[in-house]
C-alpha positions as CSV (number, residue, x, y, z in Angstrom):
1,M,-46.5,-50.1,18.8
2,S,-44.8,-47.6,21.0
3,K,-43.9,-44.2,19.6
4,F,-40.7,-42.4,20.5
5,L,-39.6,-38.8,20.4
6,V,-36.1,-38.1,19.4
7,E,-34.4,-34.8,20.6
8,T,-31.2,-33.8,18.9
9,H,-29.1,-30.9,20.1
10,Y,-26.8,-29.2,17.7
11,T,-24.1,-26.5,18.0
12,C,-23.9,-24.4,14.9
13,V,-20.8,-22.2,14.4
14,F,-21.3,-19.5,11.7
15,K,-19.6,-16.3,10.7
16,I,-21.2,-13.0,9.6
17,V,-19.2,-11.0,7.0
18,H,-20.0,-7.3,6.6
19,E,-18.7,-5.2,3.8
20,L,-17.8,-1.7,5.0
21,E,-17.1,1.3,2.8
22,E,-15.0,2.9,5.6
23,L,-13.3,1.3,8.5
24,N,-13.6,3.3,11.7
25,E,-14.6,2.9,15.4
26,K,-18.3,3.9,14.8
27,S,-18.7,1.3,12.0
28,L,-17.1,-1.4,14.2
29,S,-19.2,-0.6,17.3
30,D,-22.5,-0.8,15.3
31,I,-21.6,-3.9,13.3
32,D,-23.6,-6.3,15.5
33,N,-26.8,-4.3,14.7
34,R,-26.3,-4.3,10.9
35,Q,-28.7,-6.5,8.9
36,D,-26.7,-6.6,5.7
37,G,-24.2,-9.2,6.7
38,R,-23.5,-12.4,4.8
39,V,-23.9,-15.5,7.0
40,E,-21.7,-18.5,6.3
41,I,-22.0,-21.8,8.2
42,V,-18.5,-22.8,9.5
43,D,-19.3,-26.0,11.4
44,V,-22.3,-28.0,12.7
45,T,-21.8,-30.6,15.4
46,V,-24.2,-32.9,17.3
47,N,-23.9,-32.4,21.0
48,N,-26.3,-35.1,22.2
49,R,-29.4,-37.1,21.2
50,K,-32.1,-38.2,23.5
51,T,-35.1,-40.5,23.0
52,K,-38.2,-40.9,25.1
53,K,-41.7,-42.4,24.7
54,A,-44.4,-40.1,23.4
55,G,-46.5,-38.7,26.2
56,A,-43.8,-39.2,28.8
57,D,-43.3,-36.6,31.5
58,K,-41.7,-33.5,30.0
59,E,-40.1,-32.2,33.1
60,I,-36.5,-31.2,32.6
61,K,-34.1,-32.2,35.3
62,K,-31.9,-29.6,36.8
63,S,-28.7,-31.3,35.5
64,E,-30.1,-31.3,31.9
65,L,-31.1,-27.7,32.2
66,E,-27.6,-26.7,33.3
67,E,-26.1,-28.8,30.5
68,N,-28.2,-27.0,27.9
69,L,-27.3,-23.6,29.4
70,K,-23.6,-24.5,29.1
71,I,-24.1,-25.6,25.5
72,N,-25.9,-22.4,24.6
73,H,-23.3,-20.3,26.4
74,K,-20.5,-22.1,24.4
75,S,-22.4,-21.5,21.2
76,E,-22.8,-17.8,21.9
77,S,-19.1,-17.6,22.8
78,K,-18.1,-19.2,19.5
79,K,-20.5,-16.9,17.6
80,S,-18.9,-13.8,19.3
81,D,-15.4,-15.0,18.5
82,T,-16.3,-15.8,14.9
83,I,-17.8,-12.3,14.4
84,K,-14.7,-10.7,16.0
85,S,-12.5,-12.8,13.7
86,A,-14.5,-11.7,10.7
87,I,-14.0,-8.1,11.7
88,I,-10.3,-8.6,12.2
89,N,-10.0,-10.3,8.8
90,K,-11.9,-7.5,7.2
91,S,-9.6,-5.0,8.8
92,L,-6.5,-6.8,7.6
93,K,-7.9,-7.0,4.0
94,V,-8.1,-3.2,3.9
95,G,-4.3,-3.2,4.3
96,E,-3.5,-6.2,2.2
97,G,-1.1,-5.8,-0.7
98,Y,0.9,-3.1,1.0
99,N,3.5,-5.3,2.6
100,S,1.2,-6.4,5.4
101,K,4.2,-7.8,7.3
102,N,5.7,-4.3,7.8
103,S,2.4,-2.4,7.8
104,S,2.7,-1.5,11.5
105,K,6.5,-0.6,11.3
106,R,7.7,2.6,9.9
107,F,11.1,2.7,8.2
108,Q,12.7,6.0,9.1
109,M,14.6,7.9,6.4
110,P,18.3,8.3,7.1
111,A,19.3,11.7,8.4
112,R,21.5,12.4,5.4
113,R,19.9,11.0,2.3
114,K,20.2,10.9,-1.5
115,G,17.6,12.2,-3.9
116,Y,17.1,14.8,-6.7
117,I,15.1,17.9,-7.6
118,Q,13.3,18.0,-10.9
119,K,12.1,21.4,-12.1
120,A,9.4,21.4,-14.9
121,T,6.5,23.4,-16.2
122,V,3.1,21.9,-16.6
123,G,0.9,24.3,-18.6
124,D,1.9,27.6,-17.2
125,H,2.7,26.3,-13.7
126,K,6.2,25.6,-12.4
127,V,6.5,22.4,-10.4
128,Y,9.5,21.4,-8.3
129,L,9.6,17.7,-7.3
130,H,12.0,16.8,-4.5
131,T,12.7,13.1,-3.7
132,G,14.5,11.4,-0.8
133,E,16.0,7.9,-1.0
134,Y,17.1,5.1,1.3
135,D,20.6,3.9,1.2
136,D,19.6,1.1,-1.2
137,G,18.2,3.7,-3.7
138,K,14.5,3.1,-3.0
139,I,12.3,6.2,-2.7
140,G,11.1,7.1,0.7
141,E,9.7,10.6,0.5
142,I,8.6,13.3,-1.9
143,F,8.1,17.1,-1.6
144,I,6.1,19.2,-4.1
145,D,6.5,22.9,-4.6
146,T,4.5,25.0,-7.0
147,N,4.2,28.6,-7.9
148,K,1.2,30.7,-9.0
149,E,-0.9,28.8,-6.5
150,G,-2.9,30.1,-3.5
151,E,-2.0,29.2,0.0
152,L,-4.8,26.6,0.1
153,V,-3.5,24.7,-2.9
154,K,0.0,24.8,-1.6
155,A,-1.0,23.5,1.8
156,L,-3.0,20.7,0.2
157,M,-0.1,19.7,-2.1
158,N,2.4,19.8,0.8
159,N,0.1,17.6,3.0
160,F,-0.5,15.3,0.0
161,A,3.2,14.8,-0.3
162,I,3.5,14.1,3.4
163,A,0.8,11.4,3.1
164,I,2.6,9.8,0.1
165,S,5.9,9.8,2.0
166,L,4.3,8.2,5.1
167,G,2.8,5.5,2.9
168,L,6.2,4.8,1.3
169,Q,7.9,4.6,4.7
170,Y,5.2,2.2,6.0
171,G,5.8,-0.2,3.1
172,V,3.3,0.8,0.5
173,P,4.8,0.0,-2.9
174,L,5.3,3.0,-5.3
175,E,3.5,0.9,-7.9
176,E,0.2,1.4,-6.0
177,F,0.5,5.1,-6.0
178,V,1.4,5.2,-9.7
179,D,-1.6,3.1,-10.6
180,A,-3.9,5.3,-8.4
181,F,-2.8,8.7,-9.7
182,L,-1.5,8.1,-13.2
183,D,-3.7,9.8,-15.9
184,T,-5.7,11.8,-13.4
185,K,-7.2,14.9,-15.2
186,F,-7.5,18.4,-13.9
187,E,-5.9,21.8,-14.5
188,P,-3.1,22.7,-14.9
189,S,-2.4,20.3,-17.7
190,G,-0.9,20.3,-21.2
191,K,2.7,20.4,-22.4
192,V,5.5,19.8,-20.1
193,Y,8.8,21.7,-20.4
194,G,12.0,21.0,-18.6
195,N,11.7,17.2,-18.3
196,D,13.7,15.2,-20.9
197,R,11.4,12.2,-20.7
198,I,7.9,13.6,-20.3
199,L,6.4,16.0,-22.9
200,S,2.8,16.3,-21.7
201,A,0.6,15.5,-18.7
202,T,-3.1,15.5,-17.9
203,S,-2.4,17.0,-14.4
204,I,0.3,17.8,-11.9
205,L,-0.3,14.4,-10.2
206,D,-0.1,12.6,-13.6
207,Y,3.2,14.3,-14.3
208,I,4.7,13.6,-10.8
209,F,3.9,9.9,-10.7
210,R,4.8,9.4,-14.3
211,E,8.2,10.9,-13.5
212,L,8.6,8.7,-10.4
213,A,7.6,5.6,-12.3
214,I,10.2,6.2,-15.0
215,S,13.0,7.1,-12.5
216,Y,12.4,4.5,-9.8
217,L,10.4,1.7,-11.5
218,D,12.0,1.8,-14.9
219,K,8.6,2.0,-16.6
220,E,9.9,3.2,-20.0
221,E,6.5,2.7,-21.5
222,L,5.3,5.8,-19.6
223,A,8.0,8.0,-21.1
224,H,7.4,10.1,-24.3
225,T,11.0,10.0,-25.4
226,P,13.3,6.9,-25.7
227,S,15.9,6.1,-23.0
228,I,19.5,7.1,-23.6
229,N,20.7,3.5,-23.8
230,T,18.5,0.5,-22.8
231,S,21.3,-2.0,-23.5
232,V,23.5,-0.4,-20.8
233,K,21.2,-1.7,-18.0
234,E,21.6,-5.4,-19.1
235,K,25.3,-5.0,-19.4
236,E,25.5,-3.3,-16.0
237,N,23.5,-6.1,-14.3
238,N,25.8,-8.8,-15.7
239,N,29.1,-7.1,-15.1
240,D,29.2,-4.7,-12.2
241,D,32.7,-3.7,-11.3
242,Q,33.7,-2.5,-7.9
243,F,33.9,1.2,-8.9
244,L,30.4,1.0,-10.4
245,K,29.0,-0.4,-7.1
246,I,30.6,2.5,-5.2
247,V,29.0,5.0,-7.6
248,K,25.6,3.3,-7.2
249,N,25.8,3.5,-3.4
250,I,26.5,7.3,-3.4
251,T,24.5,8.4,-6.4
252,S,20.7,9.0,-6.5
253,K,19.1,6.2,-8.6
254,G,16.2,8.6,-9.5
255,F,18.5,11.3,-10.7
256,I,20.5,9.2,-13.2
257,R,17.6,6.8,-13.9
258,S,19.8,3.7,-13.6
259,N,22.0,4.8,-16.5
260,Y,25.2,4.8,-14.3
261,K,27.7,4.1,-17.0
262,E,26.3,6.7,-19.4
263,K,26.7,9.3,-16.6
264,L,30.3,8.4,-15.8
265,V,33.3,10.2,-17.3
266,D,36.7,8.4,-17.4
267,L,39.4,11.0,-16.3
268,S,42.2,8.5,-15.7
269,D,44.2,9.7,-18.8
270,V,43.4,13.4,-18.3
271,R,46.2,15.6,-16.9
272,I,45.4,18.9,-15.4
273,N,48.1,21.6,-15.3
274,L,47.3,24.2,-12.8
275,K,49.2,27.5,-13.1
276,S,48.9,30.2,-10.5
277,K,48.2,33.7,-11.8
278,T,50.9,36.2,-11.1
């Protein structure tokens, strides 16, 4: 009985996924030399299958050699494209959750903007929080001023505020910053004076993002004192008159913390008699 040899040629497409602690040019340039990647098979296809009698001449024709070289080149090309795709996907995952559609577009603040300034004392340190808002009331920038601090700390706080502002303008939700910096603990800390909703804080950052969460995200559970009137908000959403809409467009949402009707004073029946001094 004759014996036959069966040669089967496969093309295997696979991807290599690397987990990087930091995404930078050096890490990406050395990624092909890393040995800690996770290999996943994407697709396996049969290119061709050949049979021949055992002991037959093993010479490879020139055409077959060229065909094999093309197959190998195609396989290497797919492998390279797959690795690049894995790197791109990894890069995108770093920025996922931060409004990836607008991650490359910065929404500039208007030249004349709304906002408020909150002065408070955390421990023995005065903190001035400045905010800037877009026309729709969303926060787009913050500034932090402190006293009793050295030039180094002031510079760090100023640049920290710039970094937060850039993140907000590139689409990072305020919720992400609140989750990251809420309950951070370092000095100065302790009782808070000058803020009607926050009575204590574990650090300046805890105080700042607690204040922003209450003012712009309506997170009443982070406040230490009850809201002025929680039922006003529901009534406001259901029955906004034209005057209230105008007020909301020109007033800082963070300053009044959405309690528009509580802040309004009806002067329609008030008559003012101005008398000149003689």
